[in-house]
C-alpha positions as CSV (number, residue, x, y, z in Angstrom):
1,M,-19.2,1.2,-0.7
2,P,-16.6,-1.5,-1.3
3,K,-14.7,-3.0,1.6
4,L,-11.0,-3.3,2.2
5,I,-8.6,-4.5,4.9
6,E,-6.6,-1.7,6.5
7,L,-3.6,-2.2,8.7
8,V,-3.5,0.3,11.5
9,E,-0.8,0.1,14.2
10,G,-0.3,-3.6,13.4
11,Q,-4.0,-4.4,13.6
12,A,-6.1,-5.5,10.7
13,H,-9.5,-3.8,10.3
14,W,-12.3,-4.5,7.8
15,A,-13.3,-1.0,6.6
16,E,-15.5,0.9,4.2
17,D,-13.5,2.2,1.3
18,A,-13.9,6.0,1.2
19,F,-12.3,6.2,-2.2
20,V,-14.0,5.8,-5.6
21,F,-12.0,4.6,-8.6
22,V,-12.9,6.9,-11.5
23,A,-12.3,5.2,-14.9
24,D,-10.7,7.4,-17.6
25,E,-13.9,7.7,-19.5
26,D,-16.0,8.6,-16.5
27,A,-16.7,12.1,-15.1
28,I,-15.0,12.9,-11.8
29,P,-17.6,13.3,-9.0
30,E,-18.2,16.8,-7.6
31,S,-17.1,15.6,-4.2
32,G,-15.5,12.7,-2.4
33,D,-12.2,11.0,-2.4
34,V,-11.0,9.6,-5.8
35,I,-8.5,7.2,-7.2
36,L,-7.4,7.9,-10.8
37,S,-5.3,6.0,-13.4
38,L,-1.8,7.3,-13.7
39,A,-2.6,8.7,-17.2
40,R,-5.6,10.6,-16.0
41,F,-3.7,11.8,-12.9
42,Q,-0.9,13.2,-15.0
43,V,-3.5,15.3,-16.9
44,E,-5.9,16.4,-14.1
45,G,-4.0,15.7,-10.9
46,D,-2.7,19.2,-10.2
47,A,-6.2,20.7,-10.3
48,L,-7.6,18.0,-8.0
49,L,-4.7,18.2,-5.6
50,S,-4.8,22.0,-5.4
51,S,-8.5,22.1,-4.6
52,N,-7.9,20.7,-1.0
53,S,-11.5,19.6,-0.9
54,R,-10.8,15.9,-1.4
55,R,-8.1,13.2,-1.0
56,V,-6.6,11.9,-4.2
57,G,-5.1,8.6,-5.0
58,V,-3.5,7.0,-8.1
59,R,-3.7,3.5,-9.5
60,I,-0.5,2.1,-11.0
61,E,-0.6,-0.8,-13.4
62,P,2.3,-3.3,-13.3
63,D,3.8,-2.0,-16.6
64,Q,3.9,1.6,-15.4
65,E,6.9,3.3,-13.6
66,V,6.3,4.5,-10.1
67,E,9.0,7.1,-10.7
68,A,6.3,9.1,-12.6
69,L,4.7,9.9,-9.1
70,A,7.9,10.8,-7.3
71,Y,7.2,14.6,-7.2
72,D,3.5,14.2,-6.2
73,L,3.9,11.4,-3.6
74,P,3.7,13.7,-0.5
75,R,0.4,15.0,-1.7
76,L,-1.2,11.6,-2.5
77,A,-3.4,9.9,0.1
78,V,-3.3,6.5,-1.7
79,V,-1.2,4.7,-4.2
80,A,-3.1,1.5,-5.4
81,L,-0.9,-1.1,-7.1
82,A,-2.6,-3.6,-9.3
83,F,-2.2,-7.4,-9.2
84,P,-4.0,-8.3,-12.5
85,K,-3.0,-12.0,-12.1
86,Y,-1.9,-13.8,-9.0
87,R,1.4,-14.8,-10.6
88,D,2.3,-11.2,-11.6
89,G,4.5,-9.9,-8.9
90,R,5.7,-6.6,-10.3
91,A,3.6,-4.7,-7.7
92,Y,5.9,-6.1,-5.0
93,T,8.8,-4.3,-6.6
94,Q,6.7,-1.1,-7.1
95,A,5.7,-1.2,-3.4
96,R,9.3,-1.5,-2.2
97,L,10.4,1.3,-4.5
98,L,7.7,3.6,-3.2
99,R,8.5,2.8,0.5
100,E,12.3,2.5,0.4
101,R,13.5,4.7,-2.4
102,Y,10.8,7.4,-2.4
103,G,9.9,7.3,1.2
104,Y,6.1,7.2,0.6
105,R,4.2,7.0,3.9
106,G,0.6,7.2,2.7
107,E,-1.7,4.3,2.1
108,L,-0.2,1.6,-0.2
109,R,-3.1,-0.5,-1.4
110,A,-3.1,-3.9,-3.2
111,T,-5.8,-4.2,-5.8
112,G,-6.9,-6.9,-8.2
113,Q,-6.0,-10.6,-7.5
114,V,-5.2,-10.1,-3.8
115,L,-5.0,-13.7,-2.4
116,R,-4.8,-14.7,1.2
117,D,-1.7,-16.8,0.7
118,Q,0.2,-13.7,-0.4
119,F,-0.7,-11.5,2.5
120,V,2.6,-11.9,4.3
121,F,4.6,-11.1,1.2
122,M,2.4,-8.0,0.6
123,L,2.9,-6.9,4.1
124,R,6.7,-7.3,3.9
125,A,6.8,-5.3,0.7
126,G,5.1,-2.4,2.5
127,F,1.3,-2.7,1.6
128,D,-1.0,-1.6,4.4
129,A,-4.4,-1.8,2.6
130,F,-5.9,-4.6,0.6
131,E,-9.0,-4.8,-1.6
132,V,-10.5,-8.3,-1.0
133,K,-13.7,-9.9,-2.0
134,K,-14.8,-11.7,1.2
135,Q,-15.1,-11.1,4.9
136,A,-13.3,-14.4,5.4
137,D,-10.2,-12.9,3.8
138,A,-10.2,-10.2,6.4
139,E,-10.3,-12.8,9.1
140,A,-7.5,-14.8,7.5
141,F,-5.5,-11.6,7.2
142,T,-5.9,-10.8,10.9
143,E,-4.5,-14.2,11.7
144,T,-1.6,-13.8,9.3
145,V,-0.6,-10.5,10.8
146,K,-0.3,-12.1,14.2
147,R,1.5,-15.3,13.0
148,Y,5.0,-13.9,12.3
149,S,6.9,-11.6,14.5
150,V,10.5,-12.1,13.2
151,F,11.8,-12.1,9.6
152,Y,15.3,-12.8,8.2
153,Q,15.0,-10.5,5.2
154,P,14.9,-6.7,5.5
155,T,12.0,-5.2,3.4
156,G,9.7,-2.3,3.0
157,D,7.5,-2.8,6.0
158,G,9.9,-1.0,8.3
159,R,10.5,-3.9,10.7
160,L,14.0,-4.9,11.6
161,S,15.3,-8.2,10.3
162,A,16.4,-10.9,12.8
163,L,20.0,-10.0,12.2
164,H,19.5,-6.3,12.9
165,Q,17.5,-7.2,16.1
166,R,20.4,-9.3,17.3
167,L,22.9,-6.6,16.5
168,Q,20.8,-4.1,18.4
169,L,20.7,-6.4,21.4
170,R,24.4,-7.0,21.3
171,H,25.1,-3.3,21.1
172,S,22.8,-2.5,24.0
173,E,24.3,-5.3,26.1
174,S,27.9,-4.1,25.3
175,A,26.9,-0.5,26.2
176,G,25.6,-1.7,29.5
177,L,22.1,-0.7,28.9
């Protein structure tokens, strides 16, 4: 099984990937958790989701609209967003849309060219799982997660920005709390 980094309660873990990506031309296995392309999910997704015997995920390419999944998001275990090249950042926008506009709370996975120098940006956009090639990337990720505790920009990871933290502190002080 492939490995991935999962972020659980703020801690990074090197984990076995329970999901299998099934290419459009391949048969869907009889059992086990699967990730399908958006096109295949649109054709076969309802049948897979209604069976309740497995978890289902969808892989979105950078040129595809996440809005196509809006109705099914509560039933999806994973949305995998592709980074085909390190300089293609459309998956960051897709991640923020999924987290902030559509309220997706399942696993948001970065796939493809997932580079360690982009971990912080991916976290801030709302990703919580990362397909990486080496154990060393998992170790670097763990250090990255610990490195930053305050950010100035609000984003999809749910943490308050420095401004909002200050405003909360002022409000609690003025309320006498």
